[in-house]
C-alpha positions in Angstrom: 87.6 -140.8 -46.2 86.0 -144.0 -46.1 82.5 -145.4 -45.2 81.3 -144.7 -41.7 78.4 -146.5 -40.1 77.4 -146.5 -36.7 75.0 -148.9 -35.0 73.1 -149.2 -31.7 70.6 -151.4 -30.4 67.5 -149.7 -29.4 66.8 -150.5 -25.8 63.2 -150.9 -25.5 61.2 -152.5 -22.7 58.5 -154.6 -23.5 55.7 -156.1 -21.3 55.7 -159.8 -20.7 52.4 -160.5 -22.5 51.1 -162.6 -25.5 48.9 -160.9 -28.0 45.5 -162.5 -29.1 43.6 -161.1 -31.9 40.0 -162.0 -31.8 37.9 -162.6 -35.1 36.4 -159.2 -34.8 39.9 -157.6 -35.0 40.2 -156.5 -31.2 43.5 -157.2 -29.6 44.0 -158.4 -26.0 47.1 -158.9 -24.3 47.5 -161.8 -21.7 50.3 -161.9 -19.1 52.6 -164.8 -19.5 52.7 -167.5 -18.4 49.1 -168.5 -19.5 47.7 -171.5 -21.3 45.5 -171.8 -24.3 42.9 -173.2 -22.1 42.9 -170.2 -19.9 42.7 -167.9 -22.8 39.6 -170.1 -24.1 37.8 -169.8 -21.0 37.1 -166.1 -21.7 35.1 -167.1 -24.9 33.1 -170.0 -25.9 35.7 -172.8 -26.4 33.5 -175.0 -28.5 33.1 -172.5 -31.4 36.6 -171.0 -31.3 40.2 -172.1 -31.5 43.6 -170.3 -30.9 46.5 -170.6 -33.7 49.9 -169.2 -33.7 50.6 -166.6 -36.3 54.0 -168.1 -37.1 52.3 -171.4 -37.9 50.1 -170.3 -40.5 51.2 -171.7 -43.9 49.8 -170.9 -47.5 47.6 -173.7 -48.9 47.7 -175.6 -45.7 45.4 -176.3 -42.8 45.5 -174.2 -39.9 46.8 -176.0 -36.8 45.2 -175.3 -33.6 47.0 -175.1 -30.4 46.5 -177.7 -27.7 44.9 -176.6 -24.7 47.9 -177.2 -22.5 50.2 -175.3 -24.6 51.7 -172.1 -23.1 51.5 -168.8 -25.0 55.0 -167.2 -25.7 56.0 -163.7 -24.9 55.6 -161.2 -27.5 53.9 -163.6 -29.9 50.8 -162.9 -31.9 47.8 -165.4 -31.8 44.6 -165.4 -33.6 41.3 -166.6 -32.0 39.4 -168.0 -35.2 36.0 -169.7 -35.6 36.4 -173.5 -35.6 34.9 -173.8 -39.1 38.2 -172.4 -40.4 39.7 -175.6 -39.6 38.1 -177.3 -42.5 39.5 -175.3 -45.3 43.2 -174.7 -46.6 44.6 -171.1 -46.0 44.4 -169.0 -49.2 46.5 -166.0 -50.2 43.5 -163.7 -49.5 42.9 -165.2 -46.1 46.6 -164.6 -45.2 46.4 -161.1 -46.3 43.2 -160.5 -44.4 44.8 -161.9 -41.3 48.0 -159.7 -41.7 45.7 -156.7 -42.2 43.8 -157.6 -39.2 46.9 -158.0 -37.1 48.4 -154.8 -38.5 45.3 -152.7 -37.7 44.8 -154.4 -34.1 48.5 -153.6 -33.4 48.3 -150.0 -34.5 45.2 -149.4 -32.8 46.5 -150.8 -29.5 49.7 -148.7 -29.8 47.7 -145.6 -30.4 45.6 -146.3 -27.4 48.8 -146.9 -25.2 50.1 -143.3 -26.5 47.0 -141.6 -25.7 47.0 -143.3 -22.2 50.1 -141.5 -21.0 53.6 -140.6 -21.7 55.0 -138.4 -24.5 57.3 -141.2 -25.9 57.9 -140.9 -29.7 55.6 -143.5 -31.4 57.5 -146.0 -33.4 55.0 -148.4 -35.0 55.5 -152.0 -35.8 56.0 -152.9 -39.5 54.6 -156.0 -40.9 55.6 -157.4 -44.4 54.2 -160.1 -46.3 56.6 -161.7 -48.6 56.3 -164.6 -51.3 58.7 -167.4 -51.0 59.4 -169.8 -53.8 60.4 -173.3 -52.9 62.5 -174.3 -55.7 62.6 -178.1 -54.7 58.8 -178.6 -54.8 58.0 -175.6 -57.3 55.6 -174.2 -54.9 54.9 -170.6 -53.8 54.3 -169.7 -50.2 53.5 -166.4 -48.6 54.4 -165.7 -45.0 54.1 -162.8 -42.7 57.2 -161.4 -41.0 56.8 -159.0 -38.1 59.5 -156.7 -37.4 59.2 -155.7 -33.8 61.0 -152.9 -32.0 63.5 -155.5 -30.4 64.9 -156.4 -33.9 65.5 -152.8 -34.9 69.1 -151.9 -35.3 69.6 -148.1 -35.9 72.2 -147.4 -38.6 73.1 -143.7 -39.1 75.3 -142.4 -41.9 77.6 -139.6 -41.5 77.2 -136.7 -44.0 80.6 -137.5 -45.6 79.2 -140.9 -46.6 76.1 -139.3 -48.4 78.4 -136.9 -50.2 80.8 -139.7 -51.2 77.7 -141.7 -52.4 76.6 -138.7 -54.5 80.0 -138.0 -56.1 80.7 -141.7 -56.8 77.5 -141.8 -58.7 78.5 -138.6 -60.8 82.0 -140.1 -61.5 80.6 -143.3 -62.5 78.3 -141.5 -65.0 81.2 -139.5 -66.3 83.2 -142.6 -66.8 80.6 -144.3 -68.8 80.0 -141.1 -71.0 83.8 -140.8 -71.6 84.2 -144.5 -72.5 81.2 -144.1 -75.1 82.9 -141.1 -76.6 86.3 -142.9 -77.0 84.7 -145.7 -78.9 84.7 -145.4 -82.9 83.5 -147.5 -85.6 85.9 -149.5 -87.6 84.8 -150.2 -91.2 85.5 -153.4 -92.6 87.8 -153.7 -95.6 89.6 -150.5 -94.7 93.3 -151.0 -94.7 95.2 -148.8 -92.3 98.4 -147.3 -93.6 101.3 -147.1 -91.2 
């Protein structure tokens, strides 16, 4: 008669790749290990730079990755025009990058699904959240990507759902009966015993 939860990690096999999103919104996956310079060889390295999506901060300059840095497995990177290094990242820039990443990932996952297999599609979720730094009185926005590896399944049993509904009804009834039992006491009235 108590709460029952069951949990299980979803076992999902991921490929050992790093995802790079081009300025035009296309997604390419590179097998890891690979360096930034090797990725930039496929494009014009003088006009573009590579940055890590986890190192993008609101109202801050975009930090380019060094050519000798290795890309990390499962990480998302952006290939952007070199001119973006001169400007601070605004909220609309961050939102545009988040949308671009979301569209690229969903497009890539739908292509994989069409390519074969009858597995059930479970898309990645991307959430943009505001953060307030109380020590500096500044607001930041960051993108948090919830990947399939992070998903933990929680299932409720039927009895828990019924318990929740009945507990809610009981709470409403308790509040209602409490309100009915209260009465007004007029001032200046002497009660006789």
